C-alpha positions in Angstrom: 0.0 -0.1 0.1 1.3 3.3 -1.0 1.3 5.6 2.1 0.1 9.4 2.4 2.6 11.8 1.2 4.2 9.5 -1.6 2.4 11.0 -4.7 5.3 10.6 -7.0 5.8 6.8 -5.8 1.8 6.5 -6.5 2.4 8.2 -9.9 5.5 6.0 -10.9 3.5 2.9 -9.8 0.5 3.9 -12.0 3.0 4.6 -15.1 4.5 1.2 -14.6 1.1 -0.4 -14.5 0.0 1.0 -17.7 3.1 0.0 -19.5 2.6 -3.5 -18.2 -1.2 -3.7 -19.3 -0.3 -2.1 -22.7 2.3 -4.6 -23.5 -0.3 -7.3 -23.3 -2.9 -6.0 -25.8 -2.4 -6.9 -29.1 -3.5 -4.5 -32.1 -5.8 -6.8 -33.3 -7.6 -7.3 -29.8 -7.8 -3.6 -29.9 -9.4 -3.5 -33.6 -6.4 -2.2 -35.2 -4.4 -3.8 -38.1 -1.5 -6.1 -37.1 0.8 -4.1 -39.6 4.6 -4.6 -39.7 6.6 -6.5 -37.4 6.8 -4.8 -33.9 10.0 -4.7 -31.7 7.8 -4.7 -28.8 4.8 -6.5 -27.7 1.5 -5.1 -27.3 0.1 -1.6 -28.3 2.3 1.5 -28.9 1.7 4.7 -27.0 0.4 6.5 -29.8 -2.1 3.7 -30.6 -3.5 3.9 -26.9 -3.4 7.6 -27.1 -5.5 7.5 -30.2 -8.0 5.1 -29.1 -8.6 7.0 -25.9 -9.0 10.2 -27.6 -5.9 11.9 -25.7 -2.5 13.3 -27.1 0.5 11.3 -27.2 2.4 13.8 -25.2 -0.1 13.5 -22.4 -0.3 9.7 -22.3 3.5 9.5 -22.2 3.5 11.8 -19.5 1.1 9.7 -17.7 3.4 6.5 -18.0 6.5 8.5 -16.9 4.7 9.4 -13.7 4.6 13.2 -14.3 2.2 15.1 -12.3 -0.6 15.8 -14.7 -4.3 16.3 -14.2 -6.4 13.2 -15.5 -10.4 13.2 -15.3 -12.1 10.1 -14.4 -13.6 10.0 -17.9 -10.1 9.6 -19.4 -9.0 6.8 -16.9 -12.3 5.0 -17.7 -11.4 5.2 -21.6 -8.1 3.9 -20.6 -9.3 1.1 -18.9 -11.6 0.1 -22.0 -8.8 0.7 -24.3 -6.5 -1.6 -22.3 -9.4 -4.2 -21.7 -8.7 -4.2 -18.2 -10.4 -6.8 -15.7 -12.6 -5.7 -12.9 -9.7 -6.1 -10.4 -7.2 -4.1 -12.5 -9.6 -1.3 -13.3 -10.3 -1.0 -9.6 -6.6 -1.0 -9.1 -6.3 1.8 -11.8 -8.8 4.0 -10.1 -7.2 3.3 -6.6 -3.7 4.4 -7.9 -5.4 7.4 -9.8 -7.1 8.5 -6.7 -10.3 8.8 -8.6 -13.9 7.7 -8.5 -14.7 5.4 -11.4 -17.6 6.6 -13.4 -18.8 3.0 -13.9 -18.9 2.0 -10.3 -21.9 0.1 -9.5 -22.6 -0.7 -13.1 -20.1 -3.3 -13.6 -21.1 -6.7 -15.1 -21.7 -8.9 -12.0 -20.0 -12.1 -11.3 -22.0 -15.3 -10.7 -22.2 -16.0 -7.1 -19.9 -19.0 -6.2 -21.2 -22.6 -5.7 -21.5 -23.6 -2.3 -22.3 -20.3 -1.0 -25.4 -21.6 0.8 -23.3 -24.3 2.5 -20.9 -21.4 3.6 -23.9 -19.7 5.1 -25.4 -22.8 6.7 -22.3 -23.4 8.4 -22.5 -20.1 10.4 -23.7 -20.6 14.0 -25.5 -17.5 14.4 -28.5 -16.2 12.2 -26.9 -15.2 8.9 -28.3 -14.0 5.4 -26.8 -12.7 2.1 -28.5 -9.6 0.5 -27.8 -8.4 -3.0 -27.6 -4.7 -3.8 -31.4 -4.5 -4.1 -31.6 -6.1 -0.5 -33.0 -9.4 -2.0 -32.5 -12.4 0.3 -30.2 -14.6 -1.7 -29.6 -17.0 0.9 -30.1 -17.7 4.6 -29.4 -20.2 7.4 -32.1 -21.9 9.4 -31.3 -19.8 12.5 -32.3 -16.6 10.4 -35.4 -18.3 9.2 -36.2 -19.2 13.0 -35.6 -15.7 14.2 -38.0 -14.1 11.4 -40.8 -16.9 12.2 -40.6 -18.4 8.7 -39.6 -15.4 6.7 -38.1 -15.1 4.0 -39.2 -18.6 3.2 -42.9 -17.8 2.7 -42.1 -15.2 0.0 -41.3 -16.3 -3.4 -38.7 -13.4 -4.0 -37.8 -12.3 -0.5 -36.7 -8.6 0.0 -35.5 -7.1 3.3 -37.1 -3.7 2.4 -40.4 -5.4 1.3 -40.5 -7.3 4.6 -39.6 -4.0 6.6 -42.1 -1.8 5.1 -44.9 -4.1 3.6 -45.2 -7.0 6.1 -47.0 -6.3 9.0 -44.9 -8.9 10.9 -41.9 -6.6 10.9 -43.6 -4.0 13.1 -44.1 -6.6 15.9 -40.8 -8.5 15.3 -38.4 -5.5 15.0 -37.9 -3.6 18.4 -38.5 0.1 17.9 -39.7 -0.3 14.5 -40.0 3.4 13.6 -36.3 4.3 14.5 -35.2 1.3 12.8 -37.2 2.0 9.7 -35.7 5.7 9.4 -32.4 4.3 9.4 -33.0 1.6 6.8 -34.2 3.9 4.3 -31.0 6.1 4.9 -28.7 3.3 4.5 -30.5 2.0 1.4 -30.3 5.5 -0.3 -26.5 5.6 0.5 -26.0 2.2 -0.9 -27.9 2.5 -4.1 -26.7 6.1 -5.0 -24.7 5.0 -8.1 -27.4 2.7 -9.5 -30.9 3.9 -8.3 -31.8 4.0 -11.8 -31.5 0.7 -12.7 -34.8 -1.2 -13.5 -35.0 -3.4 -10.7 -33.9 -0.8 -8.0 -36.2 1.8 -9.6 -39.3 -0.6 -9.4 -38.4 -1.5 -5.8 -38.4 2.1 -4.9 -41.4 2.9 -6.7 -43.5 0.1 -5.3 -42.5 1.2 -1.7 -43.4 4.7 -2.4 -46.5 3.7 -3.3 -47.5 1.2 -0.5 -45.6 2.6 2.5 -46.3 6.1 3.7 -43.3 5.5 6.2 -40.7 4.7 3.6 -42.0 7.6 1.5 -41.7 10.1 4.4 -38.1 9.2 5.1 -37.2 8.7 1.4 -38.2 12.2 0.5 -36.1 13.6 3.5 -32.8 12.6 1.4 -31.1 11.3 4.7 -28.0 9.5 3.9 -26.0 7.3 6.5 -23.4 4.5 6.2 -24.5 0.8 7.1 -23.1 0.1 10.5 -23.5 -2.7 13.0 -24.8 -2.3 16.5 -27.4 -3.7 18.7 -30.6 -5.2 17.1 -33.4 -6.5 19.1 -36.3 -8.5 18.3 -39.5 -9.7 20.0 -39.8 -13.5 19.1 -43.4 -15.1 19.5 -41.8 -18.1 21.3 -38.5 -16.7 22.9 -39.6 -13.4 23.8 -37.1 -10.4 23.4 -33.7 -11.5 21.9 -30.9 -9.1 21.2 -27.8 -9.4 18.6 -25.0 -7.4 17.5 -25.0 -7.0 14.0 -22.1 -7.6 11.6 -21.8 -6.8 7.8 -19.3 -8.1 5.4 -19.0 -7.6 1.6 -18.4 -10.5 -0.7 -14.9 -10.3 -2.4 -16.3 -11.6 -5.9 -19.4 -9.7 -5.3 -18.9 -6.4 -3.6 -22.5 -5.4 -4.3 -23.4 -8.5 -2.0 -23.2 -8.5 1.6 -23.1 -11.2 4.3 -25.2 -10.1 7.7 -24.5 -12.1 10.8 -26.5 -11.6 14.1 -24.3 -12.5 17.0 -25.8 -13.1 20.4 -25.2 -10.1 22.7 -24.8 -12.4 25.5 -21.7 -13.7 24.1 
């Protein structure tokens, strides 16, 4: 990790990374004619510059680690021209200290096989949500805590449960306060893809069916998702309390594993 105050080292690392990636992209792969025999593999600097619609001098300065101002749109075009993988693109924008304009719109990887087995192996209530807060999988302890939900829904969604299922009001302690925070967390998480059809349809549905959701959604409140105490009133066990922990999946950063640890432990 490049530490603070080392801008020149970061720029050098960025230039070296671009040169390495450029060397592996063939002209044919970039849609250019092969041309005469080349002394070096990959694309030439002038070809990258041409394809990314920037000047050769400017691109050369970037590879040389010079202190030049580069917009996020140019970094995005360079990532496309050099055919970077998701991990490489993320690394590029980290080194460039820029926000990827395509963040949240990436082609999503398939969830790995065996994910349900992983969740089943967790010894506390646990479940995985996607970026629309659909429940992708859950263990039996979560099913027991939620009194049979999400299995009673064909497409379980935590927001729909919270705002459209009457059971949530009796299950979740201090439901009004939790509802306010849930809306603010969801707004913060979906900022970059709120216009996507699935997310937009979910928001529209909640606005139409839940006055509480509509009230807090129009307040434009944004907070980070955080852990902390979560209490429930279970019909058989009475009041139970947990500490919520949330982890993002490496292969699918849009998905998160939520675990509810017994506060007594």
